[in-house]
C-alpha positions as a Python dict, from the first residue, in 0.01 Angstrom:
ca = {
    (1, 'M'): (0, 0, 0),
    (2, 'S'): (166, 322, -112),
    (3, 'I'): (8, 719, -35),
    (4, 'T'): (112, 1045, -58),
    (5, 'H'): (274, 1268, 146),
    (6, 'E'): (-97, 1465, 185),
    (7, 'E'): (-273, 1157, 194),
    (8, 'A'): (-42, 1067, 481),
    (9, 'V'): (-122, 1406, 661),
    (10, 'K'): (-495, 1376, 618),
    (11, 'I'): (-491, 1003, 779),
    (12, 'I'): (-290, 1164, 1084),
    (13, 'E'): (-409, 1485, 1149),
    (14, 'P'): (-728, 1453, 1326),
    (15, 'F'): (-541, 1270, 1610),
    (16, 'Y'): (-253, 1527, 1636),
    (17, 'N'): (-539, 1789, 1623),
    (18, 'L'): (-627, 1674, 1978),
    (19, 'F'): (-241, 1762, 2109),
    (20, 'R'): (-320, 2123, 1949),
    (21, 'S'): (-529, 2298, 2222),
    (22, 'T'): (-662, 2555, 1973),
    (23, 'K'): (-771, 2273, 1713),
    (24, 'R'): (-886, 1988, 1920),
    (25, 'D'): (-1180, 1790, 1795),
    (26, 'W'): (-1261, 1461, 2013),
    (27, 'E'): (-1498, 1306, 1775),
    (28, 'R'): (-1278, 1373, 1434),
    (29, 'G'): (-925, 1266, 1631),
    (30, 'F'): (-1117, 933, 1777),
    (31, 'N'): (-1333, 875, 1465),
    (32, 'S'): (-977, 851, 1258),
    (33, 'L'): (-870, 538, 1466),
    (34, 'T'): (-984, 179, 1422),
    (35, 'D'): (-1196, 46, 1730),
    (36, 'D'): (-936, -171, 1782),
    (37, 'W'): (-658, 78, 1789),
    (38, 'K'): (-340, 44, 2027),
    (39, 'S'): (-114, 332, 2147),
    (40, 'W'): (194, 139, 2225),
    (41, 'D'): (424, 310, 2476),
    (42, 'G'): (602, 36, 2529),
    (43, 'N'): (701, -291, 2350),
    (44, 'N'): (490, -511, 2531),
    (45, 'T'): (220, -216, 2707),
    (46, 'F'): (-43, -21, 2563),
    (47, 'R'): (-398, 174, 2617),
    (48, 'N'): (-664, 97, 2404),
    (49, 'K'): (-916, 359, 2281),
    (50, 'A'): (-1164, 365, 2560),
    (51, 'D'): (-848, 425, 2802),
    (52, 'T'): (-666, 689, 2612),
    (53, 'R'): (-933, 992, 2655),
    (54, 'P'): (-935, 992, 2993),
    (55, 'F'): (-592, 967, 3018),
    (56, 'L'): (-555, 1224, 2721),
    (57, 'E'): (-791, 1447, 2912),
    (58, 'G'): (-589, 1388, 3217),
    (59, 'L'): (-286, 1567, 3064),
    (60, 'F'): (-462, 1817, 2910),
    (61, 'T'): (-569, 1946, 3215),
    (62, 'Q'): (-254, 1941, 3345),
    (63, 'V'): (-80, 2115, 3064),
    (64, 'P'): (-395, 2291, 2891),
    (65, 'D'): (-150, 2487, 2637),
    (66, 'I'): (16, 2205, 2489),
    (67, 'N'): (85, 2180, 2145),
    (68, 'V'): (211, 1936, 1881),
    (69, 'T'): (437, 2048, 1562),
    (70, 'N'): (474, 1813, 1317),
    (71, 'L'): (823, 1876, 1158),
    (72, 'Q'): (872, 1561, 962),
    (73, 'I'): (661, 1291, 794),
    (74, 'A'): (764, 964, 639),
    (75, 'V'): (570, 712, 455),
    (76, 'E'): (676, 372, 389),
    (77, 'G'): (400, 83, 315),
    (78, 'E'): (118, 89, 581),
    (79, 'W'): (346, 306, 803),
    (80, 'I'): (307, 668, 876),
    (81, 'C'): (645, 785, 1078),
    (82, 'V'): (622, 1155, 1263),
    (83, 'R'): (896, 1356, 1423),
    (84, 'S'): (756, 1641, 1617),
    (85, 'E'): (792, 1916, 1897),
    (86, 'L'): (560, 1887, 2198),
    (87, 'V'): (530, 2197, 2399),
    (88, 'G'): (376, 2315, 2670),
    (89, 'T'): (356, 2492, 3053),
    (90, 'P'): (229, 2277, 3325),
    (91, 'K'): (-49, 2458, 3546),
    (92, 'G'): (75, 2259, 3879),
    (93, 'D'): (342, 2007, 3966),
    (94, 'F'): (452, 1762, 3665),
    (95, 'F'): (628, 1416, 3712),
    (96, 'G'): (724, 1512, 4063),
    (97, 'V'): (856, 1858, 3966),
    (98, 'P'): (712, 2164, 4177),
    (99, 'H'): (525, 2370, 3962),
    (100, 'T'): (772, 2687, 3860),
    (101, 'G'): (581, 2818, 3532),
    (102, 'R'): (848, 2664, 3326),
    (103, 'S'): (733, 2570, 3010),
    (104, 'F'): (888, 2195, 2788),
    (105, 'H'): (969, 2135, 2448),
    (106, 'I'): (1051, 1768, 2361),
    (107, 'M'): (1114, 1549, 2065),
    (108, 'A'): (839, 1286, 2001),
    (109, 'V'): (873, 1017, 1729),
    (110, 'D'): (592, 828, 1642),
    (111, 'F'): (496, 513, 1427),
    (112, 'N'): (149, 498, 1321),
    (113, 'R'): (27, 173, 1112),
    (114, 'F'): (-276, 249, 884),
    (115, 'T'): (-523, 45, 688),
    (116, 'P'): (-669, -18, 374),
    (117, 'E'): (-1029, 252, 471),
    (118, 'G'): (-774, 511, 593),
    (119, 'K'): (-759, 521, 968),
    (120, 'V'): (-495, 464, 1199),
    (121, 'A'): (-496, 86, 1395),
    (122, 'E'): (-190, 134, 1587),
    (123, 'L'): (69, 393, 1693),
    (124, 'Y'): (409, 337, 1860),
    (125, 'H'): (553, 652, 2017),
    (126, 'C'): (841, 760, 2239),
    (127, 'E'): (856, 1107, 2379),
    (128, 'N'): (1125, 1209, 2602),
    (129, 'W'): (998, 1297, 2899),
    (130, 'A'): (1340, 1276, 3115),
    (131, 'I'): (1425, 1612, 2913),
    (132, 'A'): (1093, 1832, 2995),
    (133, 'V'): (1146, 1721, 3335),
    (134, 'S'): (1517, 1855, 3309),
    (135, 'Q'): (1375, 2169, 3144),
    (136, 'L'): (1088, 2226, 3434),
    (137, 'R'): (1363, 2194, 3737),
    (138, 'G'): (1523, 2468, 3505),
    (139, 'D'): (1837, 2207, 3476),
    (140, 'L'): (1834, 2247, 3066),
    (141, 'P'): (1693, 2579, 2867),
}
C-alpha cells in the first residue's frame, strides 16, 4: 500500500490535533482510529482507545496549553512515522517537579500503522519526558 505525504497528513492530523489546544476535536480525533486501536508506550504495554481519552483529558488538564508541531513525516508501506515537538506549561506540579511556571519542549517520535480504509490501527510512541523534567527543574533550557 502506497500513499502520498498529503494523504498521510490527512490520516494522522485529526489525532494529532488533540494535542493542539486550539484545534482539539475529540470526535474527529477518535473517529480517525480503529475500534481496536492500541497506543503502545512500551514493547509489551499499551492503552486501548477507551483508556486513552481519560488519560489525555488528565494530561490536558495538567498542561492546558499543550501543543504539538509535526516536524517530519515519512511514509513506508502501511506506516507513517512522525517526528514532532511537544510543548507546554504545566499549571501545577508535574512528574514530581514542583510548579515553577517553566515550560517544556521535547521531541516525540511516533510510528502509526494505518489500514486500507485510512484509519490508524496502532501507535508506537516515545517522548523524551526526562528532558521535560530537567527543563521544568531549570537544569536545561
